[in-house]
LOFI-705783 format. One record per residue (C-alpha): chain; x, z, y; residue number from 0. Coordinates in nm, 4 decimals, padded with zeros to 6 digits, always signed. Each point is the difference from the previous one (the first is absolute). Example, Ala and Ser with C-alpha at 12.3 -4.5 7.8 and 13.67 -1.06 7.14 Angstrom:
REM residues 2
   kette       east         up      north    nr
       A   +01.2300   +00.7800   -00.4500     0
       A   +00.1370   -00.0660   +00.3440     1
//
This chain:
REM residues 518
   kette       east         up      north    nr
       A   -05.4665   +02.8125   -07.6527     0
       A   -00.0366   +00.3712   +00.0836     1
       A   -00.2805   +00.1360   -00.1617     2
       A   -00.1801   +00.2848   +00.0158     3
       A   -00.2818   +00.0008   -00.2328     4
       A   +00.0498   -00.3155   -00.2890     5
       A   -00.3708   +00.0552   -00.1028     6
       A   -00.1854   -00.0611   +00.2858     7
       A   -00.0429   -00.3435   +00.1226     8
       A   -00.2009   -00.2878   +00.1979     9
       A   -00.1117   -00.3482   -00.0739    10
       A   -00.2319   -00.1747   +00.2241    11
       A   -00.0962   -00.3889   -00.0805    12
       A   -00.1176   -00.1362   +00.2926    13
       A   -00.2986   -00.2748   -00.0515    14
       A   +00.1662   -00.2663   -00.1642    15
       A   -00.1496   -00.3040   -00.2607    16
       A   +00.0845   +00.1140   -00.2949    17
       A   -00.1210   -00.0867   -00.3571    18
       A   -00.2017   +00.1976   -00.2234    19
       A   +00.1407   -00.0308   -00.3828    20
       A   -00.1907   -00.1396   -00.2865    21
       A   +00.0575   +00.1468   -00.3147    22
       A   -00.1722   +00.0796   -00.2851    23
       A   -00.1214   +00.3733   +00.0796    24
       A   +00.1974   +00.2817   -00.2349    25
       A   -00.2824   +00.2718   -00.0757    26
       A   +00.0810   +00.2074   +00.3195    27
       A   -00.0148   +00.0321   +00.3780    28
       A   +00.1795   -00.3055   +00.2031    29
       A   +00.0375   -00.0385   +00.4155    30
       A   +00.2026   +00.0098   +00.3012    31
       A   -00.0769   +00.3652   +00.1226    32
       A   +00.1555   +00.2096   +00.2911    33
       A   +00.0055   +00.3267   +00.1154    34
       A   +00.1762   +00.2996   +00.0679    35
       A   +00.2859   +00.2710   -00.2116    36
       A   +00.0153   +00.3507   +00.0775    37
       A   +00.3039   +00.2586   -00.0391    38
       A   -00.1565   +00.3230   -00.0291    39
       A   +00.1739   +00.1048   +00.3527    40
       A   -00.2834   -00.2671   +00.1537    41
       A   +00.2111   -00.2689   +00.0491    42
       A   -00.1754   -00.3261   -00.0274    43
       A   +00.0349   -00.3908   -00.0715    44
       A   -00.1530   -00.2788   -00.0540    45
       A   +00.1153   -00.2265   -00.3496    46
       A   -00.1289   -00.3202   -00.1195    47
       A   -00.0836   -00.0303   -00.3624    48
       A   -00.0578   -00.3816   -00.1980    49
       A   -00.1111   +00.0472   -00.3325    50
       A   -00.0727   -00.3254   -00.2379    51
       A   -00.0309   -00.1161   -00.3213    52
       A   +00.2841   -00.2209   -00.0950    53
       A   -00.0436   -00.2138   -00.3673    54
       A   -00.2259   +00.2962   -00.0719    55
       A   +00.2474   +00.2475   +00.1098    56
       A   -00.0127   +00.2615   +00.2735    57
       A   +00.2310   -00.0763   +00.3000    58
       A   +00.0779   +00.1512   +00.3232    59
       A   +00.1238   +00.0061   +00.3293    60
       A   +00.1219   +00.2741   +00.2394    61
       A   +00.0596   -00.0786   +00.3461    62
       A   +00.1274   +00.2395   +00.2094    63
       A   +00.1981   +00.0325   +00.3599    64
       A   +00.2838   +00.1147   -00.1284    65
       A   +00.0336   -00.3394   -00.2671    66
       A   -00.2061   -00.1476   -00.2433    67
       A   +00.0085   +00.2966   -00.3036    68
       A   +00.0700   -00.1944   -00.3594    69
       A   -00.2623   +00.0447   -00.2086    70
       A   +00.0865   +00.1047   -00.3707    71
       A   -00.3288   +00.0233   -00.1741    72
       A   -00.3403   +00.0382   +00.1010    73
       A   -00.3537   +00.0409   -00.2461    74
       A   -00.3197   +00.0493   +00.1097    75
       A   -00.2961   +00.0587   -00.1569    76
       A   -00.4061   +00.0463   +00.1677    77
       A   +00.1355   +00.3753   +00.0804    78
       A   +00.3675   +00.0449   +00.0145    79
       A   +00.2971   -00.1905   +00.1534    80
       A   +00.3564   +00.0396   -00.0516    81
       A   +00.2901   -00.1560   +00.1930    82
       A   +00.3865   +00.1020   -00.0369    83
       A   +00.2211   -00.1486   +00.2755    84
       A   +00.3502   -00.0370   +00.0810    85
       A   +00.0313   +00.0674   +00.4072    86
       A   +00.3949   -00.1040   -00.0084    87
       A   +00.1090   +00.3496   +00.0289    88
       A   -00.2395   +00.1937   -00.2719    89
       A   -00.2448   -00.0320   -00.2532    90
       A   -00.3401   +00.0675   +00.0818    91
       A   -00.3887   -00.0326   -00.1828    92
       A   -00.3337   -00.0240   +00.1423    93
       A   -00.2974   +00.1779   -00.2353    94
       A   -00.3454   -00.0503   +00.1499    95
       A   -00.3180   +00.0350   -00.1159    96
       A   -00.2723   -00.2976   +00.0767    97
       A   -00.3344   +00.0609   +00.1453    98
       A   -00.1889   -00.2941   +00.0893    99
       A   +00.2139   -00.1390   +00.2905   100
       A   +00.2316   +00.2802   +00.0511   101
       A   +00.3342   +00.1029   -00.2341   102
       A   +00.0971   +00.3797   +00.1143   103
       A   +00.2528   +00.2202   -00.1315   104
       A   +00.3945   +00.0584   -00.0149   105
       A   +00.3002   -00.1486   +00.0511   106
       A   +00.3677   +00.0956   -00.0611   107
       A   +00.3506   -00.1284   +00.0650   108
       A   +00.2873   +00.2111   -00.0822   109
       A   -00.0477   +00.3346   +00.1388   110
       A   -00.3144   -00.0801   +00.2136   111
       A   -00.3136   +00.0127   -00.0921   112
       A   -00.3251   -00.0559   +00.1992   113
       A   -00.3673   -00.1709   -00.0204   114
       A   -00.1638   -00.3363   +00.0202   115
       A   -00.2895   -00.1191   +00.1175   116
       A   -00.0790   -00.3917   +00.0046   117
       A   -00.2954   -00.1784   +00.0813   118
       A   -00.0415   -00.3838   -00.1661   119
       A   +00.0325   -00.2314   +00.3196   120
       A   -00.0686   -00.2980   -00.2022   121
       A   +00.0863   -00.2525   -00.3458   122
       A   +00.3381   +00.0433   -00.1089   123
       A   +00.2848   -00.2037   +00.1967   124
       A   +00.2141   -00.3102   -00.2262   125
       A   +00.2790   +00.1319   -00.0954   126
       A   +00.2264   -00.2309   +00.2445   127
       A   -00.2555   -00.0029   +00.2979   128
       A   +00.1932   +00.2588   +00.1563   129
       A   +00.3505   -00.1916   -00.0207   130
       A   +00.1475   -00.1341   +00.3066   131
       A   -00.0168   -00.3400   +00.1144   132
       A   +00.1118   -00.2286   +00.2817   133
       A   -00.2313   -00.2774   -00.0757   134
       A   -00.2442   +00.0589   +00.3094   135
       A   -00.1621   -00.1772   +00.2440   136
       A   +00.1219   +00.0690   +00.4084   137
       A   -00.3476   +00.1502   +00.0185   138
       A   +00.1132   +00.2411   -00.3075   139
       A   +00.2979   +00.0883   +00.1220   140
       A   -00.1236   +00.0524   +00.3208   141
       A   -00.2639   +00.2610   -00.1009   142
       A   +00.3423   +00.1570   -00.1404   143
       A   +00.1559   -00.0593   +00.2634   144
       A   -00.2792   +00.1851   +00.2216   145
       A   -00.0715   +00.3052   -00.2513   146
       A   +00.3515   +00.0818   -00.0234   147
       A   +00.0137   -00.0248   +00.3822   148
       A   -00.2587   +00.2596   +00.0042   149
       A   +00.0777   +00.2958   -00.3110   150
       A   +00.3550   +00.0005   -00.0017   151
       A   +00.0003   +00.1591   +00.3664   152
       A   -00.2967   +00.2526   -00.1499   153
       A   +00.2012   +00.0737   -00.3488   154
       A   +00.3641   +00.0599   +00.1182   155
       A   +00.0756   +00.3608   +00.1517   156
       A   +00.0898   -00.1417   +00.3542   157
       A   +00.0638   -00.3890   -00.0716   158
       A   +00.1562   -00.0224   +00.4040   159
       A   +00.2563   +00.2416   -00.0350   160
       A   +00.2258   -00.2835   -00.0112   161
       A   -00.1570   -00.3055   +00.0945   162
       A   -00.2350   -00.0470   +00.3276   163
       A   -00.3555   -00.0393   -00.0747   164
       A   +00.0253   -00.3154   +00.2406   165
       A   +00.2669   -00.1292   -00.1891   166
       A   -00.1642   +00.0410   -00.3300   167
       A   -00.3178   -00.1821   +00.1514   168
       A   +00.1881   -00.2702   +00.0906   169
       A   +00.1926   -00.0330   -00.3655   170
       A   -00.3557   -00.0229   -00.1305   171
       A   -00.0786   -00.2690   +00.2533   172
       A   +00.2988   -00.1959   -00.0607   173
       A   -00.0688   -00.0341   -00.3591   174
       A   -00.4080   -00.0788   +00.0516   175
       A   +00.1234   -00.3138   +00.2280   176
       A   +00.2023   -00.0576   -00.3065   177
       A   -00.2463   +00.0080   -00.2663   178
       A   -00.1347   -00.3476   +00.0165   179
       A   +00.3433   -00.1370   -00.0494   180
       A   +00.2256   +00.2156   -00.1916   181
       A   +00.0387   -00.0419   -00.3588   182
       A   -00.0384   +00.2975   -00.2041   183
       A   +00.3363   +00.0949   -00.0091   184
       A   +00.0482   -00.0048   +00.3616   185
       A   -00.3468   +00.2356   +00.0240   186
       A   +00.1545   +00.2844   -00.2421   187
       A   +00.3220   -00.0242   +00.1527   188
       A   -00.2190   +00.0251   +00.3304   189
       A   -00.1930   +00.2995   -00.1488   190
       A   +00.2667   +00.1732   -00.1078   191
       A   +00.1708   -00.0087   +00.2928   192
       A   -00.2861   +00.1725   +00.2289   193
       A   +00.0004   +00.2824   -00.2335   194
       A   +00.3834   +00.0501   -00.0685   195
       A   -00.0220   +00.0157   +00.3919   196
       A   -00.2074   +00.3143   +00.0165   197
       A   +00.3650   +00.1656   -00.0965   198
       A   +00.0139   +00.2400   -00.2740   199
       A   +00.1556   -00.0501   -00.3228   200
       A   -00.3391   +00.0605   -00.2187   201
       A   -00.2282   -00.2478   +00.1558   202
       A   -00.0385   -00.3391   -00.0916   203
       A   -00.1487   -00.2000   -00.2013   204
       A   -00.0212   +00.1270   -00.4001   205
       A   -00.0418   -00.2976   -00.1987   206
       A   +00.2345   -00.3465   +00.0591   207
       A   -00.1515   -00.3179   -00.0430   208
       A   -00.0831   -00.1033   -00.3719   209
       A   +00.3084   -00.2611   +00.0024   210
       A   +00.2771   +00.1288   +00.1951   211
       A   +00.2765   -00.3213   -00.1331   212
       A   +00.2664   +00.2697   -00.0545   213
       A   +00.2745   -00.1753   +00.0071   214
       A   +00.2465   +00.1682   -00.2875   215
       A   +00.2604   +00.1219   +00.1638   216
       A   +00.1004   +00.3485   +00.1815   217
       A   +00.1596   +00.0352   +00.3363   218
       A   +00.1939   +00.2596   +00.1515   219
       A   +00.1377   +00.0410   +00.3169   220
       A   +00.3788   +00.1220   +00.0438   221
       A   +00.0753   +00.0543   +00.4025   222
       A   -00.0614   -00.3399   +00.1259   223
       A   +00.0158   -00.2299   -00.3676   224
       A   -00.3515   -00.0176   -00.1374   225
       A   +00.1218   -00.0393   -00.3777   226
       A   -00.1890   -00.1308   -00.3420   227
       A   +00.0233   +00.2654   -00.2407   228
       A   -00.1963   -00.0710   -00.2744   229
       A   -00.0994   -00.3382   -00.1275   230
       A   -00.2553   -00.1559   -00.2558   231
       A   +00.1351   -00.2755   -00.2753   232
       A   +00.1809   -00.3306   +00.1827   233
       A   +00.0634   +00.1821   +00.3229   234
       A   +00.3153   +00.1782   -00.1332   235
       A   +00.2195   -00.1771   +00.2635   236
       A   -00.2168   +00.1381   +00.2633   237
       A   +00.1567   +00.3977   -00.1259   238
       A   +00.1812   +00.1789   +00.2930   239
       A   -00.0697   -00.3250   +00.2369   240
       A   -00.0448   +00.0506   +00.3441   241
       A   -00.2951   -00.0865   +00.1501   242
       A   +00.0959   -00.2537   +00.2805   243
       A   -00.4206   -00.1798   +00.1122   244
       A   -00.3246   -00.0161   -00.2018   245
       A   -00.2100   -00.3431   +00.0387   246
       A   +00.2350   -00.0582   +00.1871   247
       A   -00.0361   +00.3016   +00.2849   248
       A   +00.2766   +00.2000   +00.0927   249
       A   +00.0146   +00.3243   -00.2275   250
       A   +00.0089   +00.2069   +00.3494   251
       A   -00.3014   -00.1910   +00.0961   252
       A   -00.2507   +00.0648   -00.3253   253
       A   +00.1911   +00.4068   -00.0243   254
       A   -00.2425   +00.0344   +00.3700   255
       A   -00.2791   -00.1992   -00.1328   256
       A   +00.0127   +00.2205   -00.3295   257
       A   +00.0334   +00.3439   +00.2012   258
       A   -00.3593   -00.0990   +00.1466   259
       A   -00.1638   +00.1479   -00.3243   260
       A   +00.1754   +00.3263   -00.0028   261
       A   -00.1627   +00.3251   +00.1498   262
       A   +00.1348   -00.0203   +00.3525   263
       A   +00.0122   +00.3564   +00.0641   264
       A   +00.2387   +00.1356   -00.3321   265
       A   +00.3595   -00.0322   +00.0167   266
       A   +00.1537   -00.3445   -00.0182   267
       A   +00.1222   +00.1297   -00.3403   268
       A   -00.3138   +00.0102   -00.1478   269
       A   -00.1184   -00.3152   +00.2205   270
       A   +00.2899   -00.1469   -00.0900   271
       A   -00.0306   +00.0518   -00.4635   272
       A   -00.3244   -00.1070   +00.0498   273
       A   +00.0934   -00.3725   +00.2001   274
       A   +00.2613   -00.0852   -00.2829   275
       A   -00.2844   -00.0157   -00.2857   276
       A   -00.1559   -00.3185   +00.2381   277
       A   +00.3135   -00.1952   +00.0065   278
       A   -00.1368   -00.0828   -00.3588   279
       A   -00.3603   +00.0087   +00.0293   280
       A   -00.1381   -00.4060   +00.0448   281
       A   -00.2916   +00.1200   +00.1693   282
       A   +00.1771   +00.1855   +00.3055   283
       A   +00.2304   -00.2331   +00.0144   284
       A   -00.2868   -00.2784   +00.0475   285
       A   -00.1869   +00.2353   +00.2016   286
       A   +00.2852   +00.0711   +00.2249   287
       A   +00.0276   -00.3760   +00.0367   288
       A   +00.3610   +00.0142   -00.1650   289
       A   -00.1029   -00.2620   -00.2851   290
       A   -00.1997   -00.2569   -00.0160   291
       A   -00.1136   +00.0241   -00.3575   292
       A   -00.1240   +00.3857   -00.1147   293
       A   +00.1523   -00.1404   -00.3444   294
       A   +00.3550   -00.0032   +00.0327   295
       A   +00.2712   +00.1097   +00.2569   296
       A   +00.3017   -00.2072   +00.0640   297
       A   +00.3258   +00.2835   +00.0791   298
       A   +00.2723   -00.1143   +00.1362   299
       A   +00.3576   +00.2222   -00.0980   300
       A   +00.3228   +00.0627   +00.0350   301
       A   +00.2036   +00.1419   -00.2913   302
       A   +00.3157   +00.2180   +00.1198   303
       A   +00.2269   -00.3376   -00.0310   304
       A   -00.2163   -00.0812   +00.2926   305
       A   -00.1412   -00.2927   -00.1965   306
       A   -00.3654   -00.0504   +00.1598   307
       A   -00.2320   -00.1078   -00.2322   308
       A   -00.4257   -00.0673   -00.0863   309
       A   -00.2342   +00.1553   -00.3007   310
       A   -00.3224   -00.0902   +00.0176   311
       A   -00.2089   +00.2823   -00.1509   312
       A   -00.3371   +00.0399   -00.1485   313
       A   -00.2207   +00.2290   +00.0015   314
       A   -00.1503   +00.1511   -00.3037   315
       A   -00.3833   -00.0964   -00.0862   316
       A   -00.2022   +00.3499   -00.0007   317
       A   +00.0504   +00.1607   -00.2621   318
       A   +00.2811   -00.1694   -00.0991   319
       A   +00.3471   +00.1692   -00.0487   320
       A   +00.3254   -00.0609   -00.0610   321
       A   +00.3529   +00.1743   -00.1247   322
       A   +00.2699   +00.0898   +00.2718   323
       A   +00.3051   +00.0239   +00.0463   324
       A   +00.1109   +00.2747   +00.2537   325
       A   +00.3474   +00.0643   +00.1480   326
       A   -00.0436   +00.3393   -00.0305   327
       A   +00.2035   +00.1921   -00.3324   328
       A   -00.3046   +00.0704   -00.2192   329
       A   +00.2371   +00.3164   -00.1364   330
       A   -00.0503   +00.2056   +00.3731   331
       A   -00.2093   +00.3201   -00.0980   332
       A   -00.1705   -00.1181   +00.2803   333
       A   -00.1936   -00.3112   -00.1504   334
       A   -00.0760   +00.1584   -00.3801   335
       A   -00.2962   +00.1250   -00.1068   336
       A   -00.1476   -00.2120   +00.2775   337
       A   -00.3842   +00.0820   -00.1211   338
       A   +00.0862   +00.3745   -00.0606   339
       A   -00.1886   +00.1811   +00.2768   340
       A   +00.2804   +00.3119   -00.0231   341
       A   +00.3173   -00.0448   -00.2315   342
       A   +00.2634   +00.2205   -00.0165   343
       A   +00.3811   -00.0484   -00.1590   344
       A   +00.2417   +00.2701   -00.0995   345
       A   +00.3300   -00.1323   +00.1343   346
       A   +00.2740   +00.2495   -00.1750   347
       A   +00.3410   -00.1825   +00.1044   348
       A   -00.1546   +00.0895   +00.4095   349
       A   -00.1404   +00.3038   -00.0948   350
       A   -00.3676   -00.1356   +00.1613   351
       A   -00.3286   -00.0912   -00.0772   352
       A   -00.1165   -00.3033   +00.1070   353
       A   -00.3470   -00.0564   +00.0399   354
       A   -00.2129   -00.3157   +00.1202   355
       A   -00.3466   +00.1187   +00.1882   356
       A   -00.1782   -00.3721   +00.0446   357
       A   -00.3420   +00.1522   -00.0148   358
       A   -00.2441   +00.3089   -00.0301   359
       A   -00.2302   -00.0449   -00.3124   360
       A   +00.0775   +00.2796   -00.2863   361
       A   +00.2540   +00.1348   +00.2593   362
       A   -00.1378   +00.3975   -00.0852   363
       A   +00.1295   -00.0761   -00.3987   364
       A   +00.3406   -00.2437   +00.1670   365
       A   +00.0961   +00.2895   +00.2245   366
       A   -00.0111   +00.2415   -00.2938   367
       A   +00.1977   -00.1994   -00.1645   368
       A   +00.2767   +00.0049   +00.2232   369
       A   +00.0124   +00.3684   +00.0400   370
       A   -00.0054   -00.0175   -00.3777   371
       A   +00.3049   -00.1930   -00.0187   372
       A   +00.1547   +00.2108   +00.3108   373
       A   +00.0070   +00.2555   -00.1897   374
       A   +00.1371   -00.1328   -00.2851   375
       A   +00.3295   -00.1488   +00.1361   376
       A   +00.0418   +00.2027   +00.3048   377
       A   +00.1506   -00.2603   +00.2681   378
       A   +00.1494   +00.0311   +00.3057   379
       A   -00.2395   -00.2667   +00.1960   380
       A   -00.3204   -00.1255   -00.0704   381
       A   -00.0732   -00.3589   +00.1727   382
       A   -00.3017   -00.1120   +00.1111   383
       A   -00.0874   -00.3638   +00.0515   384
       A   -00.2868   -00.0839   +00.1907   385
       A   +00.1246   -00.3610   +00.1268   386
       A   -00.2577   -00.1985   -00.1511   387
       A   -00.2671   +00.2466   +00.0042   388
       A   -00.3305   -00.1460   +00.1567   389
       A   -00.1634   +00.3152   +00.0316   390
       A   -00.3179   +00.2157   -00.1981   391
       A   -00.1258   +00.3453   +00.1084   392
       A   +00.2397   +00.1871   +00.1807   393
       A   -00.1126   +00.3121   -00.0976   394
       A   +00.0458   -00.0523   -00.3534   395
       A   +00.3899   -00.0939   +00.0949   396
       A   -00.0388   +00.3258   +00.2422   397
       A   -00.1276   +00.2379   -00.3438   398
       A   +00.1958   -00.1655   -00.2490   399
       A   +00.3808   -00.0172   +00.2102   400
       A   +00.0044   +00.0701   +00.3037   401
       A   -00.1385   +00.3295   -00.0148   402
       A   +00.1731   +00.1152   -00.3783   403
       A   +00.3402   -00.1487   +00.1453   404
       A   -00.0458   +00.2027   +00.3353   405
       A   -00.0499   +00.3202   -00.1908   406
       A   +00.3189   -00.0401   -00.2742   407
       A   +00.3470   +00.1157   +00.1375   408
       A   +00.1704   -00.1746   -00.2537   409
       A   -00.0879   -00.3443   +00.1472   410
       A   -00.1102   +00.0587   +00.3680   411
       A   +00.3188   +00.0444   +00.0957   412
       A   +00.1982   -00.2713   +00.2364   413
       A   +00.2360   -00.2164   -00.1933   414
       A   -00.1943   +00.0890   -00.3268   415
       A   -00.3275   -00.2398   +00.1349   416
       A   -00.0595   -00.3501   +00.0374   417
       A   -00.3062   -00.2079   +00.1147   418
       A   +00.1061   -00.3870   +00.0450   419
       A   -00.2489   -00.1972   +00.2230   420
       A   +00.0108   -00.3149   +00.1564   421
       A   -00.2668   -00.2818   +00.1804   422
       A   -00.2162   -00.0122   -00.3210   423
       A   -00.0895   +00.3886   +00.0069   424
       A   -00.3517   +00.0652   +00.1365   425
       A   -00.3127   +00.1233   +00.0426   426
       A   -00.0107   +00.3209   -00.2330   427
       A   +00.3458   -00.0594   -00.0833   428
       A   +00.1080   -00.0050   +00.3604   429
       A   -00.1944   +00.3214   +00.0601   430
       A   +00.1942   +00.1965   -00.2913   431
       A   +00.3680   -00.1495   +00.0856   432
       A   -00.0984   +00.1783   +00.3966   433
       A   -00.0768   +00.3014   -00.2040   434
       A   +00.2667   -00.0374   -00.2094   435
       A   +00.2391   -00.0449   +00.3289   436
       A   -00.1828   +00.2924   +00.2086   437
       A   -00.0752   +00.2852   -00.2697   438
       A   +00.2601   -00.0358   -00.2423   439
       A   +00.4022   -00.0469   +00.0195   440
       A   -00.0122   -00.3489   -00.1505   441
       A   +00.2290   -00.2877   +00.1222   442
       A   -00.1648   -00.2547   +00.0631   443
       A   +00.1892   -00.3673   -00.0452   444
       A   -00.0713   -00.3542   +00.0093   445
       A   -00.1817   -00.2155   +00.2999   446
       A   -00.2692   +00.1355   +00.2295   447
       A   -00.3163   -00.0100   -00.0934   448
       A   -00.2091   -00.2558   +00.1577   449
       A   -00.3621   +00.1808   +00.0254   450
       A   -00.0150   +00.3154   +00.2597   451
       A   -00.0448   +00.3601   -00.0795   452
       A   -00.2553   -00.0307   +00.2520   453
       A   -00.2310   -00.2297   -00.0748   454
       A   -00.3620   -00.0785   -00.0692   455
       A   -00.0355   -00.0125   -00.3730   456
       A   -00.3220   +00.0890   -00.2594   457
       A   -00.1402   -00.3982   +00.0349   458
       A   -00.3670   -00.1156   -00.1145   459
       A   -00.0631   -00.3031   -00.0490   460
       A   -00.2902   -00.2344   +00.0154   461
       A   -00.1109   -00.3683   -00.0571   462
       A   -00.0251   -00.3512   +00.1866   463
       A   -00.3761   -00.0897   -00.0821   464
       A   +00.1173   -00.3758   -00.0666   465
       A   +00.3754   +00.0180   -00.1076   466
       A   -00.0740   +00.3570   -00.1563   467
       A   +00.4246   +00.0277   +00.1082   468
       A   +00.0458   +00.4052   +00.0250   469
       A   +00.0835   +00.1351   +00.3410   470
       A   +00.1620   +00.3224   -00.0310   471
       A   -00.0239   +00.2039   +00.3529   472
       A   +00.1438   +00.3901   +00.0367   473
       A   -00.1745   +00.2947   +00.0276   474
       A   +00.1862   +00.3264   +00.0625   475
       A   +00.3108   +00.0440   +00.2185   476
       A   +00.3127   +00.1940   -00.1602   477
       A   +00.2933   +00.1818   +00.0740   478
       A   +00.2358   +00.1118   -00.2446   479
       A   +00.3134   +00.0013   +00.3077   480
       A   -00.0881   +00.3135   +00.1976   481
       A   +00.2879   -00.0991   +00.2727   482
       A   +00.3145   -00.2370   +00.0430   483
       A   -00.0277   -00.3637   -00.0218   484
       A   -00.3209   -00.1371   -00.2131   485
       A   +00.1935   -00.1768   -00.2438   486
       A   +00.1500   +00.1127   -00.3584   487
       A   +00.3877   -00.1289   +00.0436   488
       A   +00.2162   +00.0950   -00.3160   489
       A   +00.2673   +00.2748   +00.0770   490
       A   +00.2824   -00.2815   -00.1227   491
       A   -00.1236   -00.3097   +00.0637   492
       A   +00.1304   -00.2719   -00.2313   493
       A   -00.1196   -00.3270   +00.0565   494
       A   +00.0879   -00.2590   -00.3070   495
       A   +00.2189   -00.3017   +00.0710   496
       A   -00.0639   -00.3404   -00.2025   497
       A   +00.3693   +00.1094   -00.1602   498
       A   -00.1452   +00.2984   -00.1173   499
       A   -00.2741   -00.1807   -00.1532   500
       A   +00.2194   -00.2615   -00.1643   501
       A   +00.2454   +00.2530   -00.1276   502
       A   -00.2782   +00.1703   -00.1584   503
       A   +00.0500   +00.3273   +00.1995   504
       A   -00.2404   +00.2451   +00.0770   505
       A   +00.1724   +00.1188   +00.3389   506
       A   -00.2619   +00.2617   +00.0445   507
       A   +00.0323   +00.1785   -00.3334   508
       A   +00.3531   -00.0519   -00.0287   509
       A   +00.0381   +00.1845   +00.3442   510
       A   -00.2381   +00.2783   -00.0837   511
       A   +00.2689   +00.0610   -00.3983   512
       A   +00.2666   -00.0223   +00.1915   513
       A   -00.1059   +00.3041   +00.2619   514
       A   +00.1834   +00.3246   -00.1124   515
       A   -00.1961   +00.3180   -00.1065   516
       A   +00.0067   +00.3258   +00.1699   517
//
């Protein structure tokens, strides 16, 4: 997502029946605290801190509108509370003084600092009190739906820029009418369809169902074919096969249904990338009435010789993982070091430096290492691969990569700078890719980015009172394309085929490496 000020967050817990934690005291303060954080320039936001005792050791939960931040450590006395947390992009701390029911002090998060003032609003909640759940009564679902209907339009910057208010109200009423008879998967899917009908890629349900029933397969689309490109144990026969039907429903019909779970106002490249995931999710296929049992799905498949066969795929239980066999080459640079936010490799025989930019953590240090490598090897080409970058803070990407590269004549020259993009290049990554295209001499290669550069972003979240499902609503409109089409399209469009995958080729990178240097 586009992040202007990652330290400023907001969190709202709507009235809910949650249980206080019952544990032995740790010797200091505990409780549920809510209040505000403020930067020196006056930007304010709400936060909620759940500070509790777990087996005589302090523990905490920090809920924010940009996500639930993982608490790394917590300590407390009668006069002081310290919390270390990870926002997902940066590490931060709270250092607070306790005075009666008030906690006050400061926070740091990356380079941001500010003040925090919290007031105790009740006993500490149990650690699982805000865990999403779907085992609700129709009355509880109805309360959640009515909260969604009221809060989503109120919190979104412009909830009806695409969807007419009357249609939104009709969708709410239609789901309300089904709550007495619908199963939990159908209700979850109905909520997701409503939220995704708002249109922008950042607005949606921020928490998946507790049990997704992930099918141990991965699916990709090549033209009109849907192929299985990765399989779990015992499913090797399906690898590379085309999908004909799921649960007896023709794949074209299934495809139309899963597209309803995607952001309706974004480009089809983004919607299709999202929809492919739901073809292998038991809850989604069940909620869309494709399969009768969420725990498994029968896929009707066809091999390249035209032989049709069926494969009954069981979904994984919550927390269960299996080793997957991929049809993609594990030697391809794109898929190496997938857990490294930003990494580079010198390709001396091609006079090129390749950098895989996956996320924004520690980008300042990573970018410095890249420039040191460039200074040492003096490549003719710099290749920045953003095809699997899901976003972070676009201002960091601009400051650490786009601006420094733009200022260097040896790098910012036609034929010397390449940026690889695709449908999964999202949010801040899309923003930075647009800046590379508009503000540098970079050649963008690959596939069109699915998110529109001029769009609603900067999501803030709230929770539904009974299911505790997180709903995210975009709060600001950004314009990253000043003129022309509202899309980031590559200068060189290269769409991989199944033959490319089967042969272990990366046609996008191959094309870049084959380009002559001016």
